[in-house]
C-alpha atoms as an extended CHARMM CRD file, in Angstrom:
* protein
*
        73  EXT
         1         1  MET       CA             -7.5770000000       12.1730000000        3.5830000000  PROA      1               0.0000000000
         2         2  ARG       CA             -8.7480000000       12.7980000000        0.0470000000  PROA      2               0.0000000000
         3         3  VAL       CA             -6.6360000000       11.9490000000       -2.9530000000  PROA      3               0.0000000000
         4         4  SER       CA             -7.7470000000       12.6430000000       -6.4890000000  PROA      4               0.0000000000
         5         5  HSD       CA             -8.4970000000        9.7780000000       -8.8430000000  PROA      5               0.0000000000
         6         6  GLU       CA             -5.9120000000       11.3000000000      -11.1940000000  PROA      6               0.0000000000
         7         7  GLU       CA             -3.1730000000       11.1970000000       -8.5470000000  PROA      7               0.0000000000
         8         8  LEU       CA             -3.9000000000        7.5250000000       -7.8630000000  PROA      8               0.0000000000
         9         9  SER       CA             -4.0810000000        6.5710000000      -11.5410000000  PROA      9               0.0000000000
        10        10  ASP       CA             -0.8200000000        8.4280000000      -12.2990000000  PROA      10              0.0000000000
        11        11  ALA       CA              1.0250000000        6.8320000000       -9.3540000000  PROA      11              0.0000000000
        12        12  VAL       CA              3.7040000000        4.2140000000       -9.9540000000  PROA      12              0.0000000000
        13        13  TRP       CA              2.4080000000        1.1460000000       -8.1170000000  PROA      13              0.0000000000
        14        14  ARG       CA              4.6020000000       -1.7970000000       -7.1590000000  PROA      14              0.0000000000
        15        15  LYS       CA              4.1730000000       -5.2130000000       -5.5950000000  PROA      15              0.0000000000
        16        16  SER       CA              6.5420000000       -6.9510000000       -3.2560000000  PROA      16              0.0000000000
        17        17  THR       CA              9.1760000000       -9.0890000000       -4.9200000000  PROA      17              0.0000000000
        18        18  ARG       CA              7.8400000000      -11.8730000000       -2.6730000000  PROA      18              0.0000000000
        19        19  SER       CA              4.5020000000      -11.7670000000       -4.4930000000  PROA      19              0.0000000000
        20        20  GLY       CA              4.1440000000      -14.6490000000       -6.8720000000  PROA      20              0.0000000000
        21        21  GLY       CA              2.8680000000      -14.3620000000      -10.4000000000  PROA      21              0.0000000000
        22        22  ASN       CA             -0.1320000000      -16.5390000000       -9.5810000000  PROA      22              0.0000000000
        23        23  GLY       CA             -2.6320000000      -13.6710000000       -9.2040000000  PROA      23              0.0000000000
        24        24  GLY       CA             -3.0310000000      -14.3450000000       -5.4950000000  PROA      24              0.0000000000
        25        25  SER       CA             -3.7850000000      -11.9600000000       -2.6920000000  PROA      25              0.0000000000
        26        26  CYS       CA             -1.3020000000       -9.1380000000       -3.1170000000  PROA      26              0.0000000000
        27        27  VAL       CA             -1.1850000000       -5.4780000000       -2.2920000000  PROA      27              0.0000000000
        28        28  GLU       CA              0.5780000000       -2.7320000000       -4.1860000000  PROA      28              0.0000000000
        29        29  VAL       CA              2.0950000000        0.4280000000       -2.7630000000  PROA      29              0.0000000000
        30        30  ALA       CA              2.8970000000        3.7950000000       -4.3260000000  PROA      30              0.0000000000
        31        31  SER       CA              4.6240000000        6.9720000000       -3.2360000000  PROA      31              0.0000000000
        32        32  LEU       CA              2.2860000000        9.9510000000       -3.4090000000  PROA      32              0.0000000000
        33        33  ALA       CA              2.6820000000       13.7080000000       -3.0610000000  PROA      33              0.0000000000
        34        34  GLY       CA              3.6380000000       15.0150000000        0.3530000000  PROA      34              0.0000000000
        35        35  GLY       CA              5.3580000000       11.7920000000        1.3830000000  PROA      35              0.0000000000
        36        36  ARG       CA              2.0680000000        9.9170000000        1.5980000000  PROA      36              0.0000000000
        37        37  VAL       CA              1.8560000000        6.2240000000        0.6740000000  PROA      37              0.0000000000
        38        38  GLY       CA             -1.0300000000        4.5570000000       -1.1220000000  PROA      38              0.0000000000
        39        39  VAL       CA             -1.9130000000        0.8850000000       -0.6580000000  PROA      39              0.0000000000
        40        40  ARG       CA             -4.3670000000       -0.9970000000       -2.8780000000  PROA      40              0.0000000000
        41        41  ASP       CA             -5.5040000000       -4.4980000000       -3.7850000000  PROA      41              0.0000000000
        42        42  SER       CA             -3.5790000000       -5.6510000000       -6.8640000000  PROA      42              0.0000000000
        43        43  LYS       CA             -6.6840000000       -7.4770000000       -8.1320000000  PROA      43              0.0000000000
        44        44  ASP       CA             -8.8360000000       -4.3110000000       -7.9750000000  PROA      44              0.0000000000
        45        45  ARG       CA             -6.5950000000       -1.6160000000       -9.3780000000  PROA      45              0.0000000000
        46        46  GLY       CA             -9.4730000000        0.7550000000       -9.9840000000  PROA      46              0.0000000000
        47        47  GLY       CA            -10.9010000000        0.2070000000       -6.5240000000  PROA      47              0.0000000000
        48        48  PRO       CA            -10.2860000000        2.0510000000       -3.2860000000  PROA      48              0.0000000000
        49        49  ALA       CA             -6.8660000000        2.7110000000       -1.8150000000  PROA      49              0.0000000000
        50        50  LEU       CA             -5.7200000000        3.2930000000        1.7310000000  PROA      50              0.0000000000
        51        51  ILE       CA             -3.7030000000        6.4790000000        2.1080000000  PROA      51              0.0000000000
        52        52  PHE       CA             -1.1110000000        6.7660000000        4.8740000000  PROA      52              0.0000000000
        53        53  THR       CA              0.6010000000        9.9380000000        6.0440000000  PROA      53              0.0000000000
        54        54  PRO       CA              4.3800000000        9.6290000000        6.4220000000  PROA      54              0.0000000000
        55        55  SER       CA              4.0980000000        9.1370000000       10.2040000000  PROA      55              0.0000000000
        56        56  GLU       CA              1.2930000000        6.5670000000        9.8570000000  PROA      56              0.0000000000
        57        57  TRP       CA              3.3370000000        4.6270000000        7.2990000000  PROA      57              0.0000000000
        58        58  GLN       CA              6.4160000000        4.6380000000        9.5500000000  PROA      58              0.0000000000
        59        59  ALA       CA              4.3160000000        3.3840000000       12.4760000000  PROA      59              0.0000000000
        60        60  PHE       CA              2.8340000000        0.6050000000       10.3350000000  PROA      60              0.0000000000
        61        61  ILE       CA              6.2030000000       -0.4960000000        8.9530000000  PROA      61              0.0000000000
        62        62  GLY       CA              7.6640000000       -0.3850000000       12.4660000000  PROA      62              0.0000000000
        63        63  GLY       CA              4.8450000000       -2.6570000000       13.6540000000  PROA      63              0.0000000000
        64        64  VAL       CA              5.4680000000       -5.1130000000       10.8280000000  PROA      64              0.0000000000
        65        65  LYS       CA              9.1980000000       -5.1980000000       11.4970000000  PROA      65              0.0000000000
        66        66  GLY       CA              8.5320000000       -5.5180000000       15.2330000000  PROA      66              0.0000000000
        67        67  ARG       CA              6.2790000000       -8.5230000000       14.5390000000  PROA      67              0.0000000000
        68        68  GLU       CA              3.2670000000       -6.8730000000       16.1740000000  PROA      68              0.0000000000
        69        69  PHE       CA              0.8990000000       -8.5400000000       13.7050000000  PROA      69              0.0000000000
        70        70  ASP       CA              2.2910000000      -12.0810000000       13.6900000000  PROA      70              0.0000000000
        71        71  ASP       CA             -0.6720000000      -13.3490000000       15.7140000000  PROA      71              0.0000000000
        72        72  LEU       CA             -2.9830000000      -12.5160000000       12.7870000000  PROA      72              0.0000000000
        73        73  VAL       CA             -1.6020000000      -15.2230000000       10.5080000000  PROA      73              0.0000000000
């Protein structure tokens, strides 16, 4: 799914309130047009971003809440 550089640079990105101010490994998310969600590395703001459709984002969040990824940490 292609997103213009302008759309990503104009997006309002936010980090989790659980992210510390220590510059550690954090991701940022932003709402995009069409209900899509962008995810990027907070240390590489000009770098690539993952773009999720609304249904992909809901499936991902459902997996996180359902603890499907707990074995990865």
